[in-house]
PLY file of the C-alpha trace (Angstrom):
ply
format ascii 1.0
element vertex 304
property float x
property float y
property float z
element edge 303
property int vertex1
property int vertex2
end_header
148.20 83.96 81.63
149.38 83.57 85.22
153.01 83.95 84.14
152.25 87.12 82.15
150.38 88.57 85.12
153.26 87.74 87.44
155.74 89.41 85.07
153.53 92.48 84.74
153.16 92.62 88.51
156.92 92.33 89.05
157.62 95.12 86.55
154.99 97.36 88.17
156.48 96.77 91.62
159.99 97.54 90.34
158.89 100.73 88.58
157.06 101.83 91.71
160.21 101.16 93.72
162.36 103.16 91.31
159.93 106.08 91.62
160.31 105.93 95.39
164.09 105.67 95.12
164.41 109.08 93.46
162.49 110.62 96.37
160.00 112.84 94.49
158.75 114.10 97.86
162.22 115.59 98.41
162.30 117.54 95.17
161.39 120.59 97.22
165.12 120.75 97.99
165.71 121.88 94.43
163.50 124.92 95.11
166.69 126.47 96.51
167.57 127.19 92.87
164.62 129.60 92.78
166.16 131.92 95.37
168.48 133.57 92.87
165.59 133.97 90.43
163.37 135.70 92.99
165.94 137.85 94.78
167.65 139.03 91.58
164.41 140.53 90.27
164.22 138.04 87.40
161.03 136.26 88.43
159.07 137.56 85.44
161.86 137.10 82.90
160.80 134.12 80.71
164.37 133.28 79.69
165.54 133.24 83.31
162.54 131.17 84.38
163.23 128.65 81.61
166.91 128.34 82.55
166.10 127.81 86.23
163.44 125.23 85.31
166.06 123.32 83.30
168.44 123.59 86.25
165.81 122.23 88.65
165.13 119.24 86.40
168.86 118.61 86.05
169.37 118.66 89.80
166.34 116.39 90.33
167.92 113.85 87.97
171.36 114.16 89.55
169.91 113.97 93.05
167.95 110.87 92.06
171.15 109.22 90.85
172.95 110.10 94.10
170.05 108.80 96.21
170.31 105.46 94.45
174.08 105.39 94.81
173.86 106.25 98.51
171.21 103.59 99.13
173.36 100.96 97.48
176.41 102.04 99.48
174.40 102.15 102.74
172.47 98.94 102.09
173.41 97.07 105.26
173.15 100.16 107.46
169.72 101.03 106.07
168.43 97.53 106.81
169.05 98.22 110.52
167.21 101.57 110.43
163.56 101.53 111.59
162.42 103.68 108.65
165.10 103.28 105.97
164.77 99.49 105.96
161.56 99.98 103.94
163.38 101.74 101.11
163.04 99.83 97.81
166.67 98.75 97.52
167.07 97.89 101.21
163.81 95.91 101.21
164.65 94.05 98.00
161.82 95.64 96.00
164.31 96.92 93.42
167.23 94.70 92.31
170.61 96.40 92.57
171.35 95.83 88.87
168.14 97.62 87.85
168.85 100.45 90.27
172.36 100.94 88.85
171.04 101.08 85.28
168.36 103.61 86.24
170.90 105.73 88.11
173.09 105.76 84.99
170.19 107.05 82.87
169.45 109.78 85.43
173.12 110.72 85.60
173.52 111.06 81.84
170.27 113.02 81.56
171.20 115.36 84.41
174.70 116.01 83.05
173.34 116.65 79.55
170.79 119.18 80.82
173.44 120.84 82.98
175.74 121.26 79.99
173.05 123.24 78.16
173.25 125.89 80.91
176.96 126.45 80.43
180.29 125.12 81.72
180.05 126.90 85.09
176.67 125.35 85.88
178.04 121.95 84.85
181.06 122.52 87.10
178.77 123.19 90.07
176.82 120.02 89.35
180.06 118.04 89.20
181.12 119.62 92.51
177.76 118.55 93.97
178.37 115.00 92.76
181.90 114.98 94.19
180.61 116.29 97.50
177.99 113.53 97.65
180.56 110.89 96.77
182.97 112.06 99.46
180.11 112.18 101.96
179.07 108.61 101.18
182.63 107.25 101.29
183.92 108.78 104.51
182.78 112.32 105.38
179.51 111.06 106.86
181.65 109.41 109.55
183.40 112.65 110.58
181.60 114.38 113.43
180.33 117.90 112.56
181.75 117.61 109.05
178.84 115.30 108.22
176.22 118.02 108.77
178.36 120.77 107.24
178.74 118.81 104.02
174.95 118.49 103.80
174.64 122.26 104.22
177.25 122.84 101.50
175.06 120.80 99.13
172.27 123.33 99.56
174.67 126.21 99.03
175.77 124.64 95.74
172.12 124.50 94.67
171.66 128.18 95.53
174.79 129.13 93.59
173.64 127.01 90.65
170.37 128.94 90.53
172.32 132.20 90.29
174.68 130.85 87.63
171.76 129.58 85.54
170.48 133.13 85.05
173.91 134.82 84.96
173.41 137.35 87.77
175.78 138.39 90.55
175.98 136.17 93.62
174.96 137.78 96.89
177.01 136.77 99.96
173.79 137.00 101.99
172.30 134.23 99.87
175.28 131.99 100.60
175.34 132.70 104.34
171.59 132.36 104.93
171.32 129.22 102.80
174.23 127.59 104.61
172.88 128.40 108.06
169.33 127.39 107.18
170.50 124.04 105.81
172.79 123.53 108.80
169.85 124.09 111.13
167.82 121.46 109.29
170.76 119.03 109.32
171.22 119.34 113.08
167.45 118.97 113.48
167.55 115.75 111.47
170.40 114.36 113.58
168.48 115.22 116.76
165.37 113.50 115.42
167.37 110.35 114.70
168.74 110.41 118.23
165.24 110.65 119.71
163.35 108.08 117.61
165.97 105.29 117.70
166.59 103.10 120.74
170.14 102.54 119.48
170.90 105.51 117.19
174.45 104.42 116.33
173.15 101.11 114.97
171.30 102.93 112.18
173.86 105.73 111.69
177.26 105.18 113.25
178.16 108.90 113.46
175.33 109.39 115.98
177.57 107.75 118.57
179.58 111.00 118.49
176.58 113.19 119.33
174.29 113.64 122.29
170.80 115.06 122.31
171.92 117.91 124.56
174.84 118.78 122.29
172.59 118.85 119.22
170.15 121.11 121.07
172.98 123.54 121.75
174.10 123.45 118.12
170.52 124.09 116.99
170.20 127.18 119.17
173.56 128.57 118.02
172.81 128.04 114.32
169.25 129.31 114.60
170.51 132.47 116.30
173.19 133.02 113.65
170.60 132.50 110.91
168.23 135.09 112.33
171.04 137.60 112.83
172.28 137.04 109.26
168.82 137.44 107.76
168.26 140.57 109.87
171.53 142.07 108.63
170.47 141.26 105.07
167.24 143.21 105.53
169.22 146.12 107.03
172.08 146.33 104.55
171.46 143.96 101.65
168.13 145.28 100.42
165.72 148.19 100.66
164.22 149.35 103.93
160.90 147.66 103.12
162.51 144.22 103.47
162.67 144.74 107.21
158.92 144.08 107.19
159.69 140.40 106.55
161.55 139.93 109.83
158.51 138.78 111.84
157.89 136.01 109.29
161.52 134.88 109.43
161.55 134.77 113.21
158.23 132.93 113.35
159.45 130.31 110.84
162.66 129.67 112.80
160.91 129.55 116.17
158.10 127.36 114.82
160.64 124.90 113.42
162.43 124.77 116.77
159.12 124.25 118.54
158.02 121.45 116.22
161.41 119.72 116.38
161.22 119.58 120.17
157.52 118.94 120.76
156.43 116.84 117.80
159.70 115.30 116.59
159.28 116.77 113.10
162.98 117.45 112.59
163.58 114.22 110.68
162.38 115.46 107.32
161.51 119.11 106.53
158.65 117.97 104.25
156.59 117.33 107.38
156.78 121.04 108.14
154.55 121.74 105.14
151.78 119.77 106.87
151.92 122.17 109.81
149.33 124.81 108.95
150.85 127.76 110.90
154.29 127.09 109.42
152.97 126.67 105.88
150.73 129.75 105.98
153.58 131.84 107.39
155.84 130.57 104.59
153.28 131.49 101.90
152.63 134.97 103.31
156.36 135.52 103.80
157.00 134.62 100.16
154.24 136.92 98.93
155.55 139.81 101.02
159.11 139.26 99.79
157.98 139.21 96.15
155.83 142.27 96.72
158.73 144.20 98.21
161.38 143.12 95.72
159.15 143.95 92.78
158.22 147.42 94.09
154.62 146.76 95.06
154.87 149.11 98.11
156.22 151.93 95.92
153.48 151.38 93.36
150.84 151.53 96.10
152.33 154.68 97.59
152.37 156.38 94.20
148.85 155.15 93.49
147.38 156.68 96.63
149.63 159.73 96.81
0 1
1 2
2 3
3 4
4 5
5 6
6 7
7 8
8 9
9 10
10 11
11 12
12 13
13 14
14 15
15 16
16 17
17 18
18 19
19 20
20 21
21 22
22 23
23 24
24 25
25 26
26 27
27 28
28 29
29 30
30 31
31 32
32 33
33 34
34 35
35 36
36 37
37 38
38 39
39 40
40 41
41 42
42 43
43 44
44 45
45 46
46 47
47 48
48 49
49 50
50 51
51 52
52 53
53 54
54 55
55 56
56 57
57 58
58 59
59 60
60 61
61 62
62 63
63 64
64 65
65 66
66 67
67 68
68 69
69 70
70 71
71 72
72 73
73 74
74 75
75 76
76 77
77 78
78 79
79 80
80 81
81 82
82 83
83 84
84 85
85 86
86 87
87 88
88 89
89 90
90 91
91 92
92 93
93 94
94 95
95 96
96 97
97 98
98 99
99 100
100 101
101 102
102 103
103 104
104 105
105 106
106 107
107 108
108 109
109 110
110 111
111 112
112 113
113 114
114 115
115 116
116 117
117 118
118 119
119 120
120 121
121 122
122 123
123 124
124 125
125 126
126 127
127 128
128 129
129 130
130 131
131 132
132 133
133 134
134 135
135 136
136 137
137 138
138 139
139 140
140 141
141 142
142 143
143 144
144 145
145 146
146 147
147 148
148 149
149 150
150 151
151 152
152 153
153 154
154 155
155 156
156 157
157 158
158 159
159 160
160 161
161 162
162 163
163 164
164 165
165 166
166 167
167 168
168 169
169 170
170 171
171 172
172 173
173 174
174 175
175 176
176 177
177 178
178 179
179 180
180 181
181 182
182 183
183 184
184 185
185 186
186 187
187 188
188 189
189 190
190 191
191 192
192 193
193 194
194 195
195 196
196 197
197 198
198 199
199 200
200 201
201 202
202 203
203 204
204 205
205 206
206 207
207 208
208 209
209 210
210 211
211 212
212 213
213 214
214 215
215 216
216 217
217 218
218 219
219 220
220 221
221 222
222 223
223 224
224 225
225 226
226 227
227 228
228 229
229 230
230 231
231 232
232 233
233 234
234 235
235 236
236 237
237 238
238 239
239 240
240 241
241 242
242 243
243 244
244 245
245 246
246 247
247 248
248 249
249 250
250 251
251 252
252 253
253 254
254 255
255 256
256 257
257 258
258 259
259 260
260 261
261 262
262 263
263 264
264 265
265 266
266 267
267 268
268 269
269 270
270 271
271 272
272 273
273 274
274 275
275 276
276 277
277 278
278 279
279 280
280 281
281 282
282 283
283 284
284 285
285 286
286 287
287 288
288 289
289 290
290 291
291 292
292 293
293 294
294 295
295 296
296 297
297 298
298 299
299 300
300 301
301 302
302 303
């Protein structure tokens, strides 16, 4: 009886660790695939919604496999990190052999789902995998390239969302996604500099940065992002989209404020717990959908 209980307990602990390894709380990153769906006017197209849903699941599986691969590759480095040392593989909760087998299942499942969306979508997923592999092997040790590669990963997600529904790719989507992701990447690096007594011990590339330098990068990227989004509202969409500018500026400024006053730059998921930021994001999304799907025109015609 005791042996059976111990076995059951060990299996439960391992399964729980595997669930943590695939970072379900970071699946919000795959929401980038929804941008093409919303901004192409396909939000209410059931076929497009289904294809994007399949793409999101595929990327969740692929991302889970890469998380496991990265954690295995960074095992010794993670054990020196004040937060990452509690990850299931680094802490010993999940045996490496089990993690490898689970990653293989996720990889095969993600590739299979990607193939159903066509060869171009599959190609983007393979590019995402190659990018992650190169990052883990050596690009994470190249100053500035490390954060740019992270941003490129988000751009690939955005492009994949467009490819999944077979619509034209807007350059504004690429530029704004890249700059937004770059801002978050610099914010994460700054957070790691602030919270660690010896930042380079947990991530060696941090020896190449300073807090002041990262602050400068953040301001530059944030400014470029706001200018790019503003130009999109001027030239890339109808005049009504300019009404979303206050929400965009508030979101960027609020992020900058939180990153510097509450050290929330380490993981964007913490932003969703900030009520002003979250409410602004919700209202911003509703306004964007309303504008893109002609709600203002309908109201004008209704009351004309």
